[in-house]
N, C-alpha and C positions, 0 to 999 in steps of 0.2 A: 630545940633538937634538931639535928642535923638530918636534911632531907636524903631520902634515898636515891642514890645514882640510878638514872635509867640506861638501859641497852648494856647492861652489864650481865655477863653469862658466865655461869660456873661450870665445871666440868662435869659435875656429878649432877647437874639438870639439863633436861634436854632441849628446854627453849625458856626464853625470857618470859614469854607470855604464860608459862605453866601448863601448856598442852604435854600429852606424852608423846614421845617420840614414835614416827610411823617406821616402817621398813624402809621407805624410801629416804627417809631422813636419815637412818642409821647406815644406809649405803653410802649416803653422800658424805656424813660424817667420818667416814671409815677412811675416805681420802684425806682428811686432816691429819695434822701432826699428830694431833692427841688422840687419834682413834686407836681402839684397843688392838694389840697384836695378832689377836684371833681374825678378827674382821680384815685387817691388813693382809693376812696370808690368803684368806678366802678369795679377796678381790684379785690378789696376784694370780692363784691358779685360775680363777676365771678369763683373766687377761691371757694367760698362757693358751688356753683351750681355744679362746677366740681367734687369737693368732695362728695356731696349730691348723684351724680348718681351712684357711686359704692354702697353707702349705701342702696339705693333704690333697686338696682339690688339683692342683697346680701338678703335684706328683702323678696323681692319677690321670689327667690330660697328657702328661709327658708320655707316661708309660703307652698310653692308648695310641698316641701318634706313633711312637717307637713301631709298636705291633703292627700298626696299620703299614707304615714304610716296608716294614720287614717282610710282610707279607704279600705287597705288592712286587718288591724286589725278588721275593724268591720265586713268583710267577712267573715274572721276566726271565730270570736265568734258566727256570727248566722250561719255558717255552723256547729261549734261545739255543739251548743245549740240543733239543730234539730236532728243532730247525737245522743245526748244522749237522747234525748226525745223520739227518735224511737227505741233506742237500750234497753230501760227499765229503769224504775224508779230508780234501784240503782245507775245509773249513774248520774240520776239528784240530788239524794241525796249526791253523792260525790261533786258535783259542788257546792250546798248549803253550804256544809261543807266547802269546800275550799273558797268562798266566805265571809264567816262570819270572818273566820281566818285572810284572808289578810285584809280584812275592818278593823277588830279590831286592827292589826298592825299599820295600816295606821292612826287610830283615837288617838291610844296611843302616837305614834311617835311625832304627832305636840305639844303635851304638854310635852314632854321630854325636860329635860336640861341635855346636855351630860356631863358636868362638875360635875354635882351633882350626876347624876346616876351612875359615876364612881367611886364616893366616898362613894356610898351606894351599895353594891354588890347585894344584894337580891331585888333591886326594881323592875327590869325586869322580875326577876324570879317569884315574887308574882303575878305581872300583869299576864303572862302565867299559874300559877297556878289557879288564880280565873277563868280565860278563860276555861281552862279545866274542872274544877269544874262544872262551869255553863253548859258546853256543856253535861256533864255525867248526869246531872240531868234533863234537858229539853229534851234532844235527847232519855233518857233512859225512860222518861215518854212517848214519843212517840211511842217508840218500844212495851212496854209493853202493852198501850192501843191499837193500832193497830195490834198486833202480839200476843196476849195471847194465842191463840190455840198452839203456837210453845214454847214459854217462859214458861208457867206454867206447861208444861208437862214433860219439861226437868228437870232432877234431879240435874244438875248442876246450871242451871239457876234459879231454883226455889226459893232458899234462896235470889239471889240478884234482882229478881224482888219482893217479898214481902216486902223486906226491904229497897227496892231503896230510898226511901225518907230518911230514917233514915241514911243511908249511905253518901247520898248527905249532908245532914245538917252537920254531923260530919266532912267531907271533907271540907266545908266551915268553921265551926269553926276552925279545925287545921289553916287552911289560916288566920284567923284573930286573932288567939293567936299569930302566928310567925309575923304577921304584927306588933302587938303592941309590942312584944319582941325586934323588929329590930329598934324600933324609937331611934333615936340619936340627942343629943342636938346640936343644931345650924341648924338642918335639919328638925324641926317638920312641918314647914308651906311646903316645899316641899313634904315631905312623905303623909302628910293627903291630899294635893291637887292631888298628884297621887293616893292616895286610891279613892277619889270621883270622879275622872276623868275616873278611869278603872270602876267603879261600871255604870257610865253614858255610857260608851261605852258598857257593858254588856246588859244593858236595850235597849239602842236603835239599837242595831246592833244582838247580840245574841239571845235575847228573841224574837226579830221580826222575824228573820230568823227561829226561832222554829216555829212560827205560818204558815209559809209559809211553812216549810217542813211538816206541819199537812195537808195543803192544797193538797199538792202532794198526800198524803196518801189517802185523802177523794176521789180523781180522778184527772187525769192529767189534766181535763179541768179547774179545780178551781185552779190550778198551773198555766198552760199557759195563759187562758184568762186574767187575772188581769196583768201579765208581758207584754203581747202582747199589751194591752191597754194602758199601762203607754210608750211603746216604740212608740206607732204609735201616741198618743198625743204629744210626743217630737218632732217627726218628722215634723207634720203639723204644730205645733205651729211656728217653725222655718220658714217653707214654707209660711205660711199665714203672718207672720211677716215680712219677707223680701218683699212680694208681696204688701201687702196694710196696713202695720202696720204703725200707725202715733202716737198714744197716749201711752205714757209709763205706764206700768202696776204698777210697785212697783222698789223702788230706790235701794233695794239690787240687782236686776240685771236689769241694764239700758235696755239692748236689748230686754228684754220682752215687748209686747205690748198688749194692750187690744184687738185688732184686731185679732192678732194672737191666743191669749188666747180663744177667743170666737170662731173664726174660726177651731181652734183645737178641739174644744168641738165637734161640730157639725160633722166633718170627724171622730172623734172617736166613736160617736154612730152609723155611718153608718156602720164602719169597724167590731164594736162588732155586731150588727145584723146580718152581713154576715158571719164573723166567726163562731158565735154561730151556726146559721143554718147548719154549715159545721160541725162541732165537735160533736155535740149532736149524728150524726147519726151514730158513732163508738163507742162501747162499749169498747174500748182501753182507750178512754178519759173520759167516763163517769163513769165507774165503779170503787168503792172504791180498794185500791191495798191488796190483800190477798196472793199474791205471788211476792216477789221481783225479781224472776227470769224472770217474764214475759216480753214480748216485742212487737212490732208491728207486729209480725209473729204469736205469740202465742196468742196474744190477751187475753182479761179477760172476764168473764162470770158473769153475774149478775142481778138481776132485776132492770131495770131502774127507777131511782128516778121518780116520778110524775112530777117534773119540766120537764124533757123531753119527755113527752107525750102530743101531741096535744089535745086541747079541742076546744070544739063548743063556739064561743061567737057572740054575737048579737049586734047590736049598739042598742042604746036607741031609743023608738018609735017617739022621737020628730025629729030625723033626716029624718025620712020618707023613709030609706034603709032597708029593709026588707032580709037583706043578711046574710048567716051563714058564719063565719069566722072561719076556723082551726087554731089556734096558740098555740106554747107550751109556758107555764109559764114562761119558761126561757127567751123567747123574752122580757119579760116584767122586769125581774130581771136584765138583761143585760143593761138597761138603766141606773138602779142606778150605776152599776159598771163603765159604762163608765163615768157616770157625776163626780163620785169620783175621777176616774183617771184624768178628766180634771179639775177641779174645785179646788179640795181639795189636791191631791198627790202632785202637783207641789211646793205647800209650804213645804214639804220634801226638795226640792231642794232649796228653798230661805233660809230653815232654815241652809241647809250646808253650802249656799253662805255667809249667815251672820256669821258663824263659821269659815270659812276660812278668811274672812276679818278681824275678831278679832285678828287671828293670823298673819295677811298680809302674806299670802300665795295664791298661784293661784290656786294649786290643793293639793290634799291629798296626793299624791304619784306618782309613774312612774310606777305602776304595769301595765297598759296596754299602750304600746306605742302608741302616738298619741291621746289618750284620757285622760292622767292623772292617777290618781288612781283609784281602784275598787270603792272607797266609792263615788266618782265623778260620777258613771255611776249607783249606787244601791240606791242613795240617795231618790228617788221618790218610788223605788220598796220596799222597808222595810214597809213604812207605808200602802202602797197598799195591800200588802199581809197581814198585819193585820187586815184591813178592810174586806178583801175578807174573811177571817176565821170568824170574829165576824157576819158579814152579812149572812154568809152559816150556820151557828150554830143557828142564831137568826130565819131566816124565810125559810130555803130549806132542812135543814136535816132532815131525817126520821129516828126517835128513834125506834130501835129494836132490840131484843135479839142477842146476835152473840155467835158464839161457845166458843170464849174466854171469854165472859162475863160469861156465864153458867157455864165453868169450874170453874172460879174465885170463883163464889158464891158457887157452889158446895164444894170446897176446904176449902173455909174460914169460911163456915156458917153450914156445916154439919158434924156430926160424921162419923166415918168410916162406920156404920152400916147403917147411912142413906145413904150414898152415894152409898153401895151396893144395898140399895133399889130402889135407884134412876136407877141404872144400869138394875137391873130386870124389873122396869116399863116401861123402854124405850124399852127393849128387847122384852116384850110382844106386846107393842104397834106396835113396826116395823113389828113384825110376824103378827099380825093382818092386817096390812096395805099391806101384801105381798111384802112389801121392801127385806126382808131376810127370810130365812126358818129356821123352827125350829132346824134343824140340825145345821146351823152355829151358833145358840145360847146356844147350849149345852155346859155347862161348869162342867167339873168334880170336884172333892173336890180338888184337886191337884191345878187346874188352881184358882180356887175360894180361896183358901189359898194364892196363889201367888197375887192375886189382893188385898186381904185384907192386906196382908204384905206391898204392894205398897203403897196404900192409909194412912196406920198406918205410914210409912215412911215420906211420904208427910206432913201430918199434924204434925208431930215431929219436920222437918225441919222448917216448918212454924212457929210453935209456939217457 
């Protein structure tokens, strides 16, 4: 009789020693080629879950770190903004200038093709040249308009001021001619695309930043209120959206909801009314800038714009309420500002979202840790600043003669003899009003000759 072979296992048996298979044995055997399919799927599922746990943990840590970084930089930006606002207008001018340069760089970068740019040496140089030319023209216009009393009386600055537009035009023409001369065969489409993209960036960023800067020169309130309204609307759109948002607003931003949109509108109006009531009490915020060295401690002095002076209002007779209400017209104007910031300005953000989707990018850059690029934070601010400028100059501004305007008119439109006659006439008027004494107005022949010589030199430089 043949001997039974030892250590031989059969698939239908659990072990050679006749023991019943334990659950641990079944798990081990499931990994063998002969394991049942059911056990193999179970083990595979278990492995996937085990591998997913570290991934979820890592993702949570990443989101946590991003949130912390975002919060820290939000506090830094808010603190820096308020510090600059209280330190003086010149610091805000520097911030606006930095914002437009960084935003321009980010927008230009997303359309850049590094391999092409390397073979075309002057592509980036031309982009920055056109930026510098646009800023020279637009910012120069602002300086000349708001600070005529300084620019037009300085002998060095006078020719730059009087010929500013022609100088700016020629600078642009030099860049245009250089662009045409740099065209290379095989790169025409890329070069013209870059040319058009650069001008689009100049329009949407630099031009609109120019109007934001003008708002600042008209008075701190016209710069701060529009910016704060956009920020407030963005915050409450998020809060209202996650609280009771259900209906999607627009496909470009799937997380935006109708409920958040409307809720943010209401909260922005409330914030605008409160903030306006606070800011219009301080001349530092309401007065136009006539001294770039002014700050919250030195303050500014001016005749208040009528929109900041409360007026008497009565409800219509049909209401049956015969009560007088004192309300500043600015409280009505802020309703328009808050409505635009809530219902129209967000479309600047939607436009930016569509632009990013077209280039398949999440953010415009990494200029602000945790927030993305500068353009990601300023997309709504640009269009809001432009609206504020147009609205102010259409419904609020009070046009009156300024010292700079009078000097400009006298230099450009009067002969030296006529200018001296104006000086004599103003001198007599001031003496009659008791503002100055006749002694202060006495001018000898030598001083008159010096004045006449200076006027002649000014006219000659201008012409």
